[in-house]
C-alpha positions as protocol buffer text, in pm:
chain_id: "A"
residue {
  index: 1
  type: UNK
  ca { x: 5328 y: 1650 z: -796 }
}
residue {
  index: 2
  type: UNK
  ca { x: 5204 y: 1381 z: -557 }
}
residue {
  index: 3
  type: UNK
  ca { x: 5061 y: 1352 z: -207 }
}
residue {
  index: 4
  type: UNK
  ca { x: 5404 y: 1326 z: -47 }
}
residue {
  index: 5
  type: UNK
  ca { x: 5512 y: 1653 z: -206 }
}
residue {
  index: 6
  type: UNK
  ca { x: 5212 y: 1851 z: -82 }
}
residue {
  index: 7
  type: UNK
  ca { x: 5227 y: 1700 z: 265 }
}
residue {
  index: 8
  type: UNK
  ca { x: 5598 y: 1780 z: 286 }
}
residue {
  index: 9
  type: UNK
  ca { x: 5505 y: 2146 z: 234 }
}
residue {
  index: 10
  type: UNK
  ca { x: 5265 y: 2123 z: 528 }
}
residue {
  index: 11
  type: UNK
  ca { x: 5532 y: 1954 z: 740 }
}
residue {
  index: 12
  type: UNK
  ca { x: 5790 y: 2221 z: 668 }
}
residue {
  index: 13
  type: UNK
  ca { x: 5544 y: 2498 z: 756 }
}
residue {
  index: 14
  type: UNK
  ca { x: 5445 y: 2329 z: 1082 }
}
residue {
  index: 15
  type: UNK
  ca { x: 5804 y: 2284 z: 1199 }
}
residue {
  index: 16
  type: UNK
  ca { x: 5844 y: 2662 z: 1204 }
}
residue {
  index: 17
  type: UNK
  ca { x: 5619 y: 2668 z: 1511 }
}
residue {
  index: 18
  type: UNK
  ca { x: 5752 y: 2366 z: 1698 }
}
residue {
  index: 19
  type: UNK
  ca { x: 5753 y: 2431 z: 2077 }
}
residue {
  index: 20
  type: UNK
  ca { x: 5528 y: 2738 z: 2040 }
}
residue {
  index: 21
  type: UNK
  ca { x: 5178 y: 2587 z: 2037 }
}
residue {
  index: 22
  type: UNK
  ca { x: 5142 y: 2424 z: 2381 }
}
residue {
  index: 23
  type: UNK
  ca { x: 4904 y: 2300 z: 2507 }
}
residue {
  index: 24
  type: UNK
  ca { x: 4813 y: 2223 z: 2145 }
}
residue {
  index: 25
  type: UNK
  ca { x: 5008 y: 2017 z: 1891 }
}
residue {
  index: 26
  type: UNK
  ca { x: 5183 y: 2189 z: 1603 }
}
residue {
  index: 27
  type: UNK
  ca { x: 5004 y: 2109 z: 1276 }
}
residue {
  index: 28
  type: UNK
  ca { x: 5052 y: 2205 z: 912 }
}
residue {
  index: 29
  type: UNK
  ca { x: 4795 y: 2216 z: 631 }
}
residue {
  index: 30
  type: UNK
  ca { x: 4801 y: 2261 z: 253 }
}
residue {
  index: 31
  type: UNK
  ca { x: 4490 y: 2306 z: 40 }
}
residue {
  index: 32
  type: UNK
  ca { x: 4494 y: 2241 z: -334 }
}
residue {
  index: 33
  type: UNK
  ca { x: 4222 y: 2285 z: -594 }
}
residue {
  index: 34
  type: UNK
  ca { x: 4092 y: 2003 z: -815 }
}
residue {
  index: 35
  type: UNK
  ca { x: 4383 y: 2062 z: -1056 }
}
residue {
  index: 36
  type: UNK
  ca { x: 4653 y: 2042 z: -789 }
}
residue {
  index: 37
  type: UNK
  ca { x: 4725 y: 2415 z: -764 }
}
residue {
  index: 38
  type: UNK
  ca { x: 4820 y: 2523 z: -410 }
}
residue {
  index: 39
  type: UNK
  ca { x: 4558 y: 2756 z: -266 }
}
residue {
  index: 40
  type: UNK
  ca { x: 4691 y: 2778 z: 89 }
}
residue {
  index: 41
  type: UNK
  ca { x: 4980 y: 2682 z: 311 }
}
residue {
  index: 42
  type: UNK
  ca { x: 4927 y: 2734 z: 684 }
}
residue {
  index: 43
  type: UNK
  ca { x: 5006 y: 2609 z: 1033 }
}
residue {
  index: 44
  type: UNK
  ca { x: 4868 y: 2632 z: 1383 }
}
residue {
  index: 45
  type: UNK
  ca { x: 5091 y: 2899 z: 1537 }
}
residue {
  index: 46
  type: UNK
  ca { x: 4979 y: 2942 z: 1897 }
}
residue {
  index: 47
  type: UNK
  ca { x: 4712 y: 2817 z: 2136 }
}
residue {
  index: 48
  type: UNK
  ca { x: 4406 y: 3037 z: 2098 }
}
residue {
  index: 49
  type: UNK
  ca { x: 4474 y: 3107 z: 1730 }
}
residue {
  index: 50
  type: UNK
  ca { x: 4301 y: 2919 z: 1446 }
}
residue {
  index: 51
  type: UNK
  ca { x: 4393 y: 2556 z: 1386 }
}
residue {
  index: 52
  type: UNK
  ca { x: 4592 y: 2486 z: 1072 }
}
residue {
  index: 53
  type: UNK
  ca { x: 4288 y: 2373 z: 869 }
}
residue {
  index: 54
  type: UNK
  ca { x: 4088 y: 2683 z: 965 }
}
residue {
  index: 55
  type: UNK
  ca { x: 4378 y: 2917 z: 890 }
}
residue {
  index: 56
  type: UNK
  ca { x: 4439 y: 2745 z: 557 }
}
residue {
  index: 57
  type: UNK
  ca { x: 4071 y: 2769 z: 463 }
}
residue {
  index: 58
  type: UNK
  ca { x: 4076 y: 3142 z: 534 }
}
residue {
  index: 59
  type: UNK
  ca { x: 4392 y: 3185 z: 326 }
}
residue {
  index: 60
  type: UNK
  ca { x: 4248 y: 2985 z: 35 }
}
residue {
  index: 61
  type: UNK
  ca { x: 3916 y: 3170 z: 34 }
}
residue {
  index: 62
  type: UNK
  ca { x: 4092 y: 3505 z: 51 }
}
residue {
  index: 63
  type: UNK
  ca { x: 4297 y: 3405 z: -253 }
}
residue {
  index: 64
  type: UNK
  ca { x: 3984 y: 3313 z: -444 }
}
residue {
  index: 65
  type: UNK
  ca { x: 3778 y: 3609 z: -320 }
}
residue {
  index: 66
  type: UNK
  ca { x: 3996 y: 3901 z: -201 }
}
residue {
  index: 67
  type: UNK
  ca { x: 3686 y: 4103 z: -104 }
}
residue {
  index: 68
  type: UNK
  ca { x: 3604 y: 3878 z: 191 }
}
residue {
  index: 69
  type: UNK
  ca { x: 3657 y: 4039 z: 534 }
}
residue {
  index: 70
  type: UNK
  ca { x: 3735 y: 3771 z: 789 }
}
residue {
  index: 71
  type: UNK
  ca { x: 3689 y: 3802 z: 1166 }
}
residue {
  index: 72
  type: UNK
  ca { x: 3993 y: 3729 z: 1382 }
}
residue {
  index: 73
  type: UNK
  ca { x: 3846 y: 3526 z: 1669 }
}
residue {
  index: 74
  type: UNK
  ca { x: 3860 y: 3152 z: 1581 }
}
residue {
  index: 75
  type: UNK
  ca { x: 3497 y: 3065 z: 1663 }
}
residue {
  index: 76
  type: UNK
  ca { x: 3371 y: 3365 z: 1467 }
}
residue {
  index: 77
  type: UNK
  ca { x: 3607 y: 3280 z: 1182 }
}
residue {
  index: 78
  type: UNK
  ca { x: 3481 y: 2921 z: 1173 }
}
residue {
  index: 79
  type: UNK
  ca { x: 3118 y: 3038 z: 1159 }
}
residue {
  index: 80
  type: UNK
  ca { x: 3194 y: 3306 z: 897 }
}
residue {
  index: 81
  type: UNK
  ca { x: 3365 y: 3058 z: 664 }
}
residue {
  index: 82
  type: UNK
  ca { x: 3076 y: 2816 z: 707 }
}
residue {
  index: 83
  type: UNK
  ca { x: 2835 y: 3082 z: 581 }
}
residue {
  index: 84
  type: UNK
  ca { x: 3044 y: 3256 z: 316 }
}
residue {
  index: 85
  type: UNK
  ca { x: 3256 y: 2988 z: 147 }
}
residue {
  index: 86
  type: UNK
  ca { x: 3022 y: 2987 z: -155 }
}
residue {
  index: 87
  type: UNK
  ca { x: 3151 y: 2640 z: -254 }
}
residue {
  index: 88
  type: UNK
  ca { x: 3481 y: 2796 z: -362 }
}
residue {
  index: 89
  type: UNK
  ca { x: 3669 y: 2503 z: -205 }
}
residue {
  index: 90
  type: UNK
  ca { x: 3439 y: 2231 z: -336 }
}
residue {
  index: 91
  type: UNK
  ca { x: 3639 y: 1931 z: -465 }
}
residue {
  index: 92
  type: UNK
  ca { x: 3958 y: 2062 z: -300 }
}
residue {
  index: 93
  type: UNK
  ca { x: 4214 y: 1843 z: -127 }
}
residue {
  index: 94
  type: UNK
  ca { x: 4337 y: 1905 z: 228 }
}
residue {
  index: 95
  type: UNK
  ca { x: 4684 y: 1782 z: 325 }
}
residue {
  index: 96
  type: UNK
  ca { x: 4724 y: 1777 z: 704 }
}
residue {
  index: 97
  type: UNK
  ca { x: 5011 y: 1653 z: 918 }
}
residue {
  index: 98
  type: UNK
  ca { x: 4765 y: 1542 z: 1189 }
}
residue {
  index: 99
  type: UNK
  ca { x: 4414 y: 1399 z: 1162 }
}
residue {
  index: 100
  type: UNK
  ca { x: 4161 y: 1686 z: 1176 }
}
residue {
  index: 101
  type: UNK
  ca { x: 4012 y: 1723 z: 1524 }
}
residue {
  index: 102
  type: UNK
  ca { x: 3661 y: 1601 z: 1595 }
}
residue {
  index: 103
  type: UNK
  ca { x: 3581 y: 1788 z: 1917 }
}
residue {
  index: 104
  type: UNK
  ca { x: 3475 y: 2133 z: 2029 }
}
residue {
  index: 105
  type: UNK
  ca { x: 3769 y: 2304 z: 2196 }
}
residue {
  index: 106
  type: UNK
  ca { x: 3853 y: 2671 z: 2160 }
}
residue {
  index: 107
  type: UNK
  ca { x: 3725 y: 2624 z: 1804 }
}
residue {
  index: 108
  type: UNK
  ca { x: 3465 y: 2388 z: 1651 }
}
residue {
  index: 109
  type: UNK
  ca { x: 3586 y: 2062 z: 1496 }
}
residue {
  index: 110
  type: UNK
  ca { x: 3811 y: 2100 z: 1192 }
}
residue {
  index: 111
  type: UNK
  ca { x: 3665 y: 1779 z: 1046 }
}
residue {
  index: 112
  type: UNK
  ca { x: 3322 y: 1943 z: 1037 }
}
residue {
  index: 113
  type: UNK
  ca { x: 3468 y: 2248 z: 864 }
}
residue {
  index: 114
  type: UNK
  ca { x: 3621 y: 2034 z: 590 }
}
residue {
  index: 115
  type: UNK
  ca { x: 3288 y: 1859 z: 536 }
}
residue {
  index: 116
  type: UNK
  ca { x: 3110 y: 2195 z: 514 }
}
residue {
  index: 117
  type: UNK
  ca { x: 3356 y: 2318 z: 253 }
}
residue {
  index: 118
  type: UNK
  ca { x: 3288 y: 2019 z: 30 }
}
residue {
  index: 119
  type: UNK
  ca { x: 3642 y: 1886 z: 8 }
}
residue {
  index: 120
  type: UNK
  ca { x: 3692 y: 1585 z: -216 }
}
residue {
  index: 121
  type: UNK
  ca { x: 3998 y: 1433 z: -45 }
}
residue {
  index: 122
  type: UNK
  ca { x: 4189 y: 1463 z: 280 }
}
residue {
  index: 123
  type: UNK
  ca { x: 4544 y: 1331 z: 306 }
}
residue {
  index: 124
  type: UNK
  ca { x: 4659 y: 1266 z: 664 }
}
residue {
  index: 125
  type: UNK
  ca { x: 5007 y: 1205 z: 801 }
}
residue {
  index: 126
  type: UNK
  ca { x: 4958 y: 1109 z: 1168 }
}
residue {
  index: 127
  type: UNK
  ca { x: 4635 y: 980 z: 1318 }
}
residue {
  index: 128
  type: UNK
  ca { x: 4522 y: 1157 z: 1635 }
}
residue {
  index: 129
  type: UNK
  ca { x: 4517 y: 914 z: 1928 }
}
residue {
  index: 130
  type: UNK
  ca { x: 4413 y: 1159 z: 2200 }
}
residue {
  index: 131
  type: UNK
  ca { x: 4074 y: 1080 z: 2350 }
}
residue {
  index: 132
  type: UNK
  ca { x: 3912 y: 1416 z: 2281 }
}
residue {
  index: 133
  type: UNK
  ca { x: 4035 y: 1492 z: 1930 }
}
residue {
  index: 134
  type: UNK
  ca { x: 4053 y: 1155 z: 1754 }
}
residue {
  index: 135
  type: UNK
  ca { x: 3787 y: 1038 z: 1513 }
}
residue {
  index: 136
  type: UNK
  ca { x: 3807 y: 1315 z: 1257 }
}
residue {
  index: 137
  type: UNK
  ca { x: 3888 y: 1073 z: 977 }
}
residue {
  index: 138
  type: UNK
  ca { x: 3566 y: 881 z: 1046 }
}
residue {
  index: 139
  type: UNK
  ca { x: 3361 y: 1200 z: 1024 }
}
residue {
  index: 140
  type: UNK
  ca { x: 3517 y: 1273 z: 688 }
}
residue {
  index: 141
  type: UNK
  ca { x: 3458 y: 922 z: 555 }
}
residue {
  index: 142
  type: UNK
  ca { x: 3094 y: 921 z: 665 }
}
residue {
  index: 143
  type: UNK
  ca { x: 3048 y: 1244 z: 469 }
}
residue {
  index: 144
  type: UNK
  ca { x: 3175 y: 1072 z: 155 }
}
residue {
  index: 145
  type: UNK
  ca { x: 3516 y: 1236 z: 152 }
}
residue {
  index: 146
  type: UNK
  ca { x: 3804 y: 1016 z: 35 }
}
residue {
  index: 147
  type: UNK
  ca { x: 4065 y: 987 z: 311 }
}
residue {
  index: 148
  type: UNK
  ca { x: 4426 y: 878 z: 264 }
}
residue {
  index: 149
  type: UNK
  ca { x: 4605 y: 793 z: 589 }
}
residue {
  index: 150
  type: UNK
  ca { x: 4969 y: 738 z: 677 }
}
residue {
  index: 151
  type: UNK
  ca { x: 5132 y: 949 z: 404 }
}
residue {
  index: 152
  type: UNK
  ca { x: 5477 y: 1055 z: 533 }
}
residue {
  index: 153
  type: UNK
  ca { x: 5371 y: 893 z: 860 }
}
residue {
  index: 154
  type: UNK
  ca { x: 5723 y: 866 z: 1004 }
}
residue {
  index: 155
  type: UNK
  ca { x: 5798 y: 1232 z: 937 }
}
residue {
  index: 156
  type: UNK
  ca { x: 5461 y: 1348 z: 1071 }
}
residue {
  index: 157
  type: UNK
  ca { x: 5500 y: 1131 z: 1381 }
}
residue {
  index: 158
  type: UNK
  ca { x: 5840 y: 1294 z: 1438 }
}
residue {
  index: 159
  type: UNK
  ca { x: 5675 y: 1637 z: 1420 }
}
residue {
  index: 160
  type: UNK
  ca { x: 5412 y: 1524 z: 1670 }
}
residue {
  index: 161
  type: UNK
  ca { x: 5652 y: 1348 z: 1911 }
}
residue {
  index: 162
  type: UNK
  ca { x: 5725 y: 1652 z: 2134 }
}
residue {
  index: 163
  type: UNK
  ca { x: 5353 y: 1709 z: 2190 }
}
residue {
  index: 164
  type: UNK
  ca { x: 5293 y: 1343 z: 2273 }
}
residue {
  index: 165
  type: UNK
  ca { x: 5587 y: 1345 z: 2517 }
}
residue {
  index: 166
  type: UNK
  ca { x: 5436 y: 1654 z: 2682 }
}
residue {
  index: 167
  type: UNK
  ca { x: 5091 y: 1495 z: 2682 }
}
residue {
  index: 168
  type: UNK
  ca { x: 5218 y: 1174 z: 2842 }
}
residue {
  index: 169
  type: UNK
  ca { x: 5444 y: 1333 z: 3103 }
}
residue {
  index: 170
  type: UNK
  ca { x: 5694 y: 1597 z: 2999 }
}
residue {
  index: 171
  type: UNK
  ca { x: 5894 y: 1724 z: 2702 }
}
residue {
  index: 172
  type: UNK
  ca { x: 6244 y: 1869 z: 2740 }
}
residue {
  index: 173
  type: UNK
  ca { x: 6486 y: 2017 z: 2492 }
}
residue {
  index: 174
  type: UNK
  ca { x: 6837 y: 2162 z: 2508 }
}
residue {
  index: 175
  type: UNK
  ca { x: 6875 y: 2506 z: 2347 }
}
residue {
  index: 176
  type: UNK
  ca { x: 7221 y: 2608 z: 2228 }
}
residue {
  index: 177
  type: UNK
  ca { x: 7362 y: 2892 z: 2014 }
}
residue {
  index: 178
  type: UNK
  ca { x: 7694 y: 2864 z: 1831 }
}
residue {
  index: 179
  type: UNK
  ca { x: 7895 y: 3095 z: 1607 }
}
residue {
  index: 180
  type: UNK
  ca { x: 8035 y: 2980 z: 1274 }
}
residue {
  index: 181
  type: UNK
  ca { x: 8363 y: 2894 z: 1442 }
}
residue {
  index: 182
  type: UNK
  ca { x: 8183 y: 2683 z: 1703 }
}
residue {
  index: 183
  type: UNK
  ca { x: 8232 y: 2922 z: 1995 }
}
residue {
  index: 184
  type: UNK
  ca { x: 7949 y: 3010 z: 2232 }
}
residue {
  index: 185
  type: UNK
  ca { x: 8099 y: 3249 z: 2488 }
}
residue {
  index: 186
  type: UNK
  ca { x: 8175 y: 3624 z: 2510 }
}
residue {
  index: 187
  type: UNK
  ca { x: 7877 y: 3816 z: 2384 }
}
residue {
  index: 188
  type: UNK
  ca { x: 7558 y: 3789 z: 2183 }
}
residue {
  index: 189
  type: UNK
  ca { x: 7558 y: 3524 z: 1910 }
}
residue {
  index: 190
  type: UNK
  ca { x: 7218 y: 3538 z: 1741 }
}
residue {
  index: 191
  type: UNK
  ca { x: 7021 y: 3834 z: 1597 }
}
residue {
  index: 192
  type: UNK
  ca { x: 6738 y: 4005 z: 1780 }
}
residue {
  index: 193
  type: UNK
  ca { x: 6469 y: 3814 z: 1588 }
}
residue {
  index: 194
  type: UNK
  ca { x: 6614 y: 3480 z: 1697 }
}
residue {
  index: 195
  type: UNK
  ca { x: 6624 y: 3592 z: 2060 }
}
residue {
  index: 196
  type: UNK
  ca { x: 6258 y: 3701 z: 2039 }
}
residue {
  index: 197
  type: UNK
  ca { x: 6181 y: 3356 z: 1895 }
}
residue {
  index: 198
  type: UNK
  ca { x: 6344 y: 3188 z: 2196 }
}
residue {
  index: 199
  type: UNK
  ca { x: 6160 y: 3417 z: 2437 }
}
residue {
  index: 200
  type: UNK
  ca { x: 5832 y: 3314 z: 2272 }
}
residue {
  index: 201
  type: UNK
  ca { x: 5926 y: 2954 z: 2348 }
}
residue {
  index: 202
  type: UNK
  ca { x: 6005 y: 3046 z: 2708 }
}
residue {
  index: 203
  type: UNK
  ca { x: 5657 y: 3197 z: 2732 }
}
residue {
  index: 204
  type: UNK
  ca { x: 5500 y: 2850 z: 2691 }
}
residue {
  index: 205
  type: UNK
  ca { x: 5762 y: 2664 z: 2899 }
}
residue {
  index: 206
  type: UNK
  ca { x: 5699 y: 2564 z: 3259 }
}
residue {
  index: 207
  type: UNK
  ca { x: 6065 y: 2546 z: 3355 }
}
residue {
  index: 208
  type: UNK
  ca { x: 6402 y: 2664 z: 3229 }
}
residue {
  index: 209
  type: UNK
  ca { x: 6713 y: 2481 z: 3350 }
}
residue {
  index: 210
  type: UNK
  ca { x: 7076 y: 2596 z: 3365 }
}
residue {
  index: 211
  type: UNK
  ca { x: 7394 y: 2487 z: 3538 }
}
residue {
  index: 212
  type: UNK
  ca { x: 7593 y: 2680 z: 3794 }
}
residue {
  index: 213
  type: UNK
  ca { x: 7865 y: 2762 z: 3539 }
}
residue {
  index: 214
  type: UNK
  ca { x: 7618 y: 2945 z: 3315 }
}
residue {
  index: 215
  type: UNK
  ca { x: 7480 y: 3136 z: 3612 }
}
residue {
  index: 216
  type: UNK
  ca { x: 7822 y: 3252 z: 3732 }
}
residue {
  index: 217
  type: UNK
  ca { x: 7959 y: 3329 z: 3385 }
}
residue {
  index: 218
  type: UNK
  ca { x: 7661 y: 3493 z: 3212 }
}
residue {
  index: 219
  type: UNK
  ca { x: 7437 y: 3595 z: 3504 }
}
residue {
  index: 220
  type: UNK
  ca { x: 7127 y: 3563 z: 3278 }
}
residue {
  index: 221
  type: UNK
  ca { x: 6770 y: 3671 z: 3351 }
}
residue {
  index: 222
  type: UNK
  ca { x: 6619 y: 3379 z: 3156 }
}
residue {
  index: 223
  type: UNK
  ca { x: 6289 y: 3562 z: 3122 }
}
residue {
  index: 224
  type: UNK
  ca { x: 6046 y: 3616 z: 2833 }
}
residue {
  index: 225
  type: UNK
  ca { x: 6065 y: 3996 z: 2819 }
}
residue {
  index: 226
  type: UNK
  ca { x: 6131 y: 4018 z: 2444 }
}
residue {
  index: 227
  type: UNK
  ca { x: 5795 y: 3852 z: 2375 }
}
residue {
  index: 228
  type: UNK
  ca { x: 5612 y: 4029 z: 2660 }
}
residue {
  index: 229
  type: UNK
  ca { x: 5539 y: 3680 z: 2784 }
}
residue {
  index: 230
  type: UNK
  ca { x: 5531 y: 3487 z: 3110 }
}
residue {
  index: 231
  type: UNK
  ca { x: 5872 y: 3389 z: 3239 }
}
residue {
  index: 232
  type: UNK
  ca { x: 5900 y: 3021 z: 3333 }
}
residue {
  index: 233
  type: UNK
  ca { x: 6017 y: 2896 z: 3670 }
}
residue {
  index: 234
  type: UNK
  ca { x: 6393 y: 2838 z: 3679 }
}
residue {
  index: 235
  type: UNK
  ca { x: 6609 y: 2554 z: 3804 }
}
residue {
  index: 236
  type: UNK
  ca { x: 6979 y: 2595 z: 3879 }
}
residue {
  index: 237
  type: UNK
  ca { x: 7173 y: 2269 z: 3895 }
}
residue {
  index: 238
  type: UNK
  ca { x: 7487 y: 2327 z: 4097 }
}
residue {
  index: 239
  type: UNK
  ca { x: 7681 y: 2195 z: 4394 }
}
residue {
  index: 240
  type: UNK
  ca { x: 7819 y: 2540 z: 4475 }
}
residue {
  index: 241
  type: UNK
  ca { x: 7664 y: 2836 z: 4652 }
}
residue {
  index: 242
  type: UNK
  ca { x: 7440 y: 3053 z: 4433 }
}
residue {
  index: 243
  type: UNK
  ca { x: 7476 y: 3433 z: 4467 }
}
residue {
  index: 244
  type: UNK
  ca { x: 7145 y: 3573 z: 4589 }
}
residue {
  index: 245
  type: UNK
  ca { x: 7188 y: 3892 z: 4386 }
}
residue {
  index: 246
  type: UNK
  ca { x: 7195 y: 3701 z: 4056 }
}
residue {
  index: 247
  type: UNK
  ca { x: 6962 y: 3842 z: 3789 }
}
residue {
  index: 248
  type: UNK
  ca { x: 6761 y: 3522 z: 3775 }
}
residue {
  index: 249
  type: UNK
  ca { x: 6614 y: 3599 z: 4119 }
}
residue {
  index: 250
  type: UNK
  ca { x: 6493 y: 3946 z: 4014 }
}
residue {
  index: 251
  type: UNK
  ca { x: 6232 y: 3824 z: 3766 }
}
residue {
  index: 252
  type: UNK
  ca { x: 5880 y: 3865 z: 3903 }
}
residue {
  index: 253
  type: UNK
  ca { x: 5617 y: 3591 z: 3931 }
}
residue {
  index: 254
  type: UNK
  ca { x: 5855 y: 3299 z: 3908 }
}
residue {
  index: 255
  type: UNK
  ca { x: 5998 y: 3040 z: 4143 }
}
residue {
  index: 256
  type: UNK
  ca { x: 6371 y: 2971 z: 4135 }
}
residue {
  index: 257
  type: UNK
  ca { x: 6481 y: 2623 z: 4244 }
}
residue {
  index: 258
  type: UNK
  ca { x: 6838 y: 2524 z: 4333 }
}
residue {
  index: 259
  type: UNK
  ca { x: 6950 y: 2162 z: 4356 }
}
residue {
  index: 260
  type: UNK
  ca { x: 7269 y: 1959 z: 4327 }
}
residue {
  index: 261
  type: UNK
  ca { x: 7121 y: 1691 z: 4099 }
}
residue {
  index: 262
  type: UNK
  ca { x: 7036 y: 1690 z: 3728 }
}
residue {
  index: 263
  type: UNK
  ca { x: 6689 y: 1541 z: 3769 }
}
residue {
  index: 264
  type: UNK
  ca { x: 6392 y: 1747 z: 3656 }
}
residue {
  index: 265
  type: UNK
  ca { x: 6151 y: 1819 z: 3942 }
}
residue {
  index: 266
  type: UNK
  ca { x: 5803 y: 1669 z: 3916 }
}
residue {
  index: 267
  type: UNK
  ca { x: 5511 y: 1880 z: 3803 }
}
residue {
  index: 268
  type: UNK
  ca { x: 5683 y: 2049 z: 3510 }
}
residue {
  index: 269
  type: UNK
  ca { x: 5580 y: 1939 z: 3161 }
}
residue {
  index: 270
  type: UNK
  ca { x: 5751 y: 2169 z: 2910 }
}
residue {
  index: 271
  type: UNK
  ca { x: 6119 y: 2215 z: 2993 }
}
residue {
  index: 272
  type: UNK
  ca { x: 6389 y: 2417 z: 2820 }
}
residue {
  index: 273
  type: UNK
  ca { x: 6753 y: 2352 z: 2911 }
}
residue {
  index: 274
  type: UNK
  ca { x: 7030 y: 2601 z: 2831 }
}
residue {
  index: 275
  type: UNK
  ca { x: 7404 y: 2587 z: 2881 }
}
residue {
  index: 276
  type: UNK
  ca { x: 7746 y: 2525 z: 2735 }
}
residue {
  index: 277
  type: UNK
  ca { x: 7971 y: 2231 z: 2669 }
}
residue {
  index: 278
  type: UNK
  ca { x: 7982 y: 2083 z: 3020 }
}
residue {
  index: 279
  type: UNK
  ca { x: 7607 y: 2111 z: 3076 }
}
residue {
  index: 280
  type: UNK
  ca { x: 7529 y: 1970 z: 2731 }
}
residue {
  index: 281
  type: UNK
  ca { x: 7749 y: 1671 z: 2809 }
}
residue {
  index: 282
  type: UNK
  ca { x: 7573 y: 1620 z: 3142 }
}
residue {
  index: 283
  type: UNK
  ca { x: 7219 y: 1660 z: 3006 }
}
residue {
  index: 284
  type: UNK
  ca { x: 7247 y: 1493 z: 2666 }
}
residue {
  index: 285
  type: UNK
  ca { x: 7084 y: 1171 z: 2789 }
}
residue {
  index: 286
  type: UNK
  ca { x: 6810 y: 1351 z: 2982 }
}
residue {
  index: 287
  type: UNK
  ca { x: 6652 y: 1571 z: 2715 }
}
residue {
  index: 288
  type: UNK
  ca { x: 6420 y: 1466 z: 2433 }
}
residue {
  index: 289
  type: UNK
  ca { x: 6539 y: 1702 z: 2159 }
}
residue {
  index: 290
  type: UNK
  ca { x: 6806 y: 1961 z: 2078 }
}
residue {
  index: 291
  type: UNK
  ca { x: 6747 y: 2307 z: 1934 }
}
residue {
  index: 292
  type: UNK
  ca { x: 7067 y: 2460 z: 1795 }
}
residue {
  index: 293
  type: UNK
  ca { x: 7100 y: 2812 z: 1654 }
}
residue {
  index: 294
  type: UNK
  ca { x: 7388 y: 2891 z: 1421 }
}
residue {
  index: 295
  type: UNK
  ca { x: 7506 y: 3252 z: 1429 }
}
residue {
  index: 296
  type: UNK
  ca { x: 7649 y: 3417 z: 1117 }
}
residue {
  index: 297
  type: UNK
  ca { x: 7974 y: 3544 z: 1269 }
}
residue {
  index: 298
  type: UNK
  ca { x: 8323 y: 3435 z: 1365 }
}
residue {
  index: 299
  type: UNK
  ca { x: 8477 y: 3573 z: 1684 }
}
residue {
  index: 300
  type: UNK
  ca { x: 8831 y: 3657 z: 1786 }
}
residue {
  index: 301
  type: UNK
  ca { x: 8716 y: 3671 z: 2148 }
}
residue {
  index: 302
  type: UNK
  ca { x: 8533 y: 3339 z: 2161 }
}
residue {
  index: 303
  type: UNK
  ca { x: 8729 y: 3073 z: 2345 }
}
residue {
  index: 304
  type: UNK
  ca { x: 8480 y: 2807 z: 2447 }
}
residue {
  index: 305
  type: UNK
  ca { x: 8376 y: 2541 z: 2199 }
}
residue {
  index: 306
  type: UNK
  ca { x: 8147 y: 2242 z: 2232 }
}
residue {
  index: 307
  type: UNK
  ca { x: 8347 y: 1934 z: 2323 }
}
residue {
  index: 308
  type: UNK
  ca { x: 8093 y: 1654 z: 2347 }
}
residue {
  index: 309
  type: UNK
  ca { x: 8083 y: 1306 z: 2197 }
}
residue {
  index: 310
  type: UNK
  ca { x: 7729 y: 1331 z: 2068 }
}
residue {
  index: 311
  type: UNK
  ca { x: 7570 y: 1221 z: 1741 }
}
residue {
  index: 312
  type: UNK
  ca { x: 7254 y: 1399 z: 1631 }
}
residue {
  index: 313
  type: UNK
  ca { x: 7003 y: 1359 z: 1349 }
}
residue {
  index: 314
  type: UNK
  ca { x: 6869 y: 1677 z: 1188 }
}
residue {
  index: 315
  type: UNK
  ca { x: 6489 y: 1680 z: 1188 }
}
residue {
  index: 316
  type: UNK
  ca { x: 6426 y: 2029 z: 1053 }
}
residue {
  index: 317
  type: UNK
  ca { x: 6633 y: 2330 z: 954 }
}
residue {
  index: 318
  type: UNK
  ca { x: 6487 y: 2680 z: 939 }
}
residue {
  index: 319
  type: UNK
  ca { x: 6592 y: 3039 z: 971 }
}
residue {
  index: 320
  type: UNK
  ca { x: 6492 y: 3346 z: 1167 }
}
residue {
  index: 321
  type: UNK
  ca { x: 6642 y: 3693 z: 1130 }
}
residue {
  index: 322
  type: UNK
  ca { x: 6906 y: 3561 z: 891 }
}
residue {
  index: 323
  type: UNK
  ca { x: 7017 y: 3303 z: 1147 }
}
residue {
  index: 324
  type: UNK
  ca { x: 6971 y: 2932 z: 1081 }
}
residue {
  index: 325
  type: UNK
  ca { x: 6852 y: 2688 z: 1343 }
}
residue {
  index: 326
  type: UNK
  ca { x: 6783 y: 2318 z: 1358 }
}
residue {
  index: 327
  type: UNK
  ca { x: 6581 y: 2070 z: 1558 }
}
residue {
  index: 328
  type: UNK
  ca { x: 6774 y: 1750 z: 1629 }
}
residue {
  index: 329
  type: UNK
  ca { x: 6733 y: 1425 z: 1815 }
}
residue {
  index: 330
  type: UNK
  ca { x: 7002 y: 1203 z: 1952 }
}
residue {
  index: 331
  type: UNK
  ca { x: 7113 y: 908 z: 1742 }
}
residue {
  index: 332
  type: UNK
  ca { x: 7117 y: 601 z: 1968 }
}
């Protein structure tokens, strides 16, 4: 096993939570002992929850000492691990997709935690270039920890790209669900767990965008009810009149915008776009990434199929509720 192998494990774990961690980046972490045995595999899952390094440290310590009772709140967890690690992770190696943070946010700096634990090496994919968080590698080096930078850099940068787009302006992605036969109309396509997953993404989105055809055909709510989350504002792109009794207008605490252009309004940073073949064709040059779910069924009733001249590169493929999904970017 080598550094690329362990970091690829961290990458794969992090991708599971892409688009769920705003306003934080998605990060993965693997911890190995001095012999290369994996002690922990973790990721940052949601803003307000422990960072990947902190979650991995908890997982590793629990594996080595199952009697430990960890607090849930991140600051308390950080302090608890600092007092009760008992050098169990001394000479360990941390593999992180992003440079450990150096600042006090909702949790203390992850770089300080790694120093406290007595790690021997830290292998980093992407360096953190944000003003507040960068500099973790220097903290580690000053503490005498060996730091390897740029391992799987291209892949880790790809993981980080949506966060950087959001940080520097806005990030948008087109969400689509298809059956095995390529149809996307007439009924539910994905299992309940996949729909909950999408609603969790909506919870951290500022804006959800659809075309007039989707509104008139499906009459969707486009809310986040399955995750008990906050429903994003909605934008309907259409040149036709919008029925005022459409479900989208009945969702509380949201603004619904209607316009006849495909431009995203200013002020929105995290944008989900949904629709079918025509809307995908119209928006394919305007979104940053594509999230495609693949249902497990064929349909005798499905009639609409995607008819778009579009080449995509698969970045990650996962599954939820027995349904596969993939993150893609456009091949230019």
